[in-house]
C-alpha positions in Angstrom: 12.4 -150.2 -24.6 10.3 -153.4 -25.2 11.5 -156.9 -25.3 11.6 -159.0 -28.5 8.5 -160.9 -29.5 8.3 -164.1 -27.6 6.2 -167.2 -27.7 4.6 -167.3 -24.2 3.3 -170.6 -22.8 1.7 -171.8 -19.7 1.8 -170.7 -16.1 4.7 -170.3 -13.7 4.2 -170.5 -10.0 7.1 -168.9 -8.1 7.7 -169.5 -4.4 9.6 -166.5 -2.9 11.2 -165.9 0.4 14.1 -166.8 2.7 13.6 -169.8 4.9 16.2 -168.4 7.4 13.8 -165.5 8.2 11.0 -167.5 9.8 7.6 -166.6 8.1 9.4 -165.2 5.1 10.0 -168.8 4.0 6.2 -169.3 3.4 6.5 -169.2 -0.4 9.1 -171.9 -0.6 7.2 -174.1 1.7 4.0 -173.8 -0.3 5.6 -174.4 -3.7 7.4 -177.4 -2.2 4.1 -178.8 -1.0 2.5 -178.1 -4.4 5.3 -180.0 -6.1 5.1 -183.0 -3.7 1.4 -183.2 -3.5 0.0 -182.4 -6.9 0.6 -183.1 -10.6 0.0 -179.7 -12.2 0.5 -180.8 -15.8 3.0 -179.9 -18.5 1.8 -176.2 -18.8 2.6 -175.3 -15.2 6.2 -174.6 -14.1 7.0 -174.6 -10.4 9.9 -172.5 -9.3 11.7 -172.3 -6.0 12.5 -168.6 -6.4 14.0 -168.0 -3.0 15.6 -164.7 -3.2 16.7 -165.1 -6.8 15.7 -161.6 -7.9 16.7 -160.8 -11.5 17.7 -164.5 -12.2 13.9 -165.2 -12.4 13.5 -162.7 -15.3 13.8 -165.3 -18.2 11.3 -167.6 -16.5 8.9 -164.8 -15.9 9.2 -163.4 -19.5 8.2 -166.7 -21.0 5.0 -167.2 -19.0 1.5 -166.3 -20.0 0.4 -166.2 -16.3 2.3 -166.0 -13.0 1.4 -166.8 -9.4 3.9 -165.4 -6.8 3.7 -167.1 -3.4 5.1 -165.0 -0.6 4.8 -163.6 2.8 2.9 -160.4 2.1 3.0 -157.5 4.6 0.0 -155.2 4.3 -0.6 -154.4 8.0 -3.3 -157.0 8.4 -3.4 -159.3 11.4 -0.7 -162.0 11.3 -1.9 -165.1 9.6 -4.3 -163.3 7.3 -4.3 -164.8 3.8 -3.5 -162.1 1.3 -4.2 -161.9 -2.5 -2.9 -159.2 -4.8 -4.1 -159.2 -8.5 -2.5 -157.5 -11.5 -1.6 -153.9 -10.8 -1.9 -154.4 -7.0 1.4 -156.3 -7.2 4.0 -153.6 -6.4 5.7 -152.4 -9.6 7.9 -149.6 -8.2 10.5 -149.4 -5.5 9.6 -148.0 -2.1 6.8 -150.3 -0.7 8.5 -153.2 1.1 6.2 -156.1 1.7 9.0 -158.5 2.8 12.8 -158.3 3.3 13.5 -159.5 -0.3 10.7 -157.4 -1.9 13.1 -155.0 -3.5 14.3 -157.9 -5.7 10.7 -158.7 -6.7 9.9 -155.1 -7.3 12.9 -154.8 -9.5 12.0 -158.0 -11.4 8.4 -156.8 -12.0 9.6 -153.3 -13.0 12.2 -154.6 -15.5 9.8 -157.0 -17.1 7.1 -154.3 -17.3 9.6 -151.8 -18.9 10.6 -154.5 -21.4 7.0 -155.3 -22.2 7.5 -158.9 -21.1 5.6 -159.0 -17.8 2.7 -161.6 -18.0 -0.7 -160.0 -18.6 -2.1 -162.1 -15.8 -0.4 -162.0 -12.4 -1.5 -162.9 -8.9 0.4 -162.9 -5.6 -1.0 -165.1 -2.8 0.5 -165.3 0.6 0.0 -164.7 4.3 0.6 -161.7 6.6 3.8 -162.8 8.5 3.9 -162.9 12.3 7.7 -163.4 12.7 10.4 -162.1 10.3 13.7 -162.5 12.1 16.7 -164.8 11.8 15.4 -168.2 12.6 14.4 -171.3 10.7 10.8 -172.4 10.5 7.5 -170.7 10.2 5.5 -169.4 13.2 2.6 -171.5 14.3 0.3 -168.8 13.1 1.6 -168.8 9.5 2.2 -172.6 9.5 -1.5 -173.0 10.3 -2.5 -171.2 7.1 -0.3 -173.2 4.7 -3.2 -175.4 3.6 -5.3 -172.4 2.9 -2.7 -170.8 0.7 -2.1 -174.1 -1.1 -5.8 -174.5 -1.7 -6.0 -170.9 -3.1 -3.1 -171.6 -5.5 -4.6 -174.9 -6.7 -8.0 -173.2 -7.1 -6.4 -170.4 -9.2 -4.6 -172.9 -11.4 -7.8 -174.8 -12.0 -9.6 -171.6 -12.7 -7.1 -170.9 -15.4 -7.9 -174.3 -16.9 -5.0 -176.4 -15.6 -5.7 -180.0 -14.7 -4.3 -180.1 -11.2 -4.5 -183.6 -9.7 -3.7 -184.7 -6.2 -0.8 -187.2 -6.2 -1.5 -190.5 -4.5 0.0 -190.8 -1.1 1.8 -194.0 -0.1 2.7 -194.1 3.5 6.3 -195.2 4.4 6.6 -199.0 4.3 3.6 -199.5 2.0 4.1 -201.9 -1.0 3.9 -198.9 -3.4 6.2 -196.1 -2.2 5.8 -192.7 -3.7 8.8 -193.3 -6.0 6.8 -196.0 -7.9 6.3 -199.7 -7.6 9.1 -201.9 -6.2 
C-alpha cells in the first residue's frame, strides 16, 4: 500500500534518544545545539524526536531529506562517530542500535511500506559508552558533540542549505541573544 501523493519540501533533522539513559541522549543534545547555535533557514525543520516513534511519521513523510541524530551502536569503540546512509539505516525489526531503536525501525518500515520515506536519508551519531539510567552524557561521548554537530552542518550545507552561525552575545553584553534591549 502506498501513501497518497504528497508535496515534499525541505529537510528535517530529527534528534532521537532518551536523556535519562546517559549517552542515548546524544541526538537531543546535538539538535538542541544546532537550534541554539545556527540559523538553518526556512527549508530545514529541527525536531526534538526523543522517543516519539510513530508520532514522527507525518513529519518524516513531508520531507525530501532526513538526518537522524542518535547514539548508534555498531560495536565500534565508544566515542566513534558513526554515519549510516540510505539503506544502511535499519529498515526491519531485529537489529537494535539503541534502546529506542525499535520505534525508529518501525517508523522507517511504515514510511517505506507507504512509499513515503524520504529518498535521501542519513543517520549521524556516536557509539555510546554508557547506556544506563542516569542523566548526562559520558565524557567520551560529550567530547564528540562538536564533531557530530560539524558533520550535520556539513551535510546540510552539502544539500544546499544556507546554514549560518548565530552571533553569540555573552551574558551581560549590551545585545543579549534575544535581541537588542
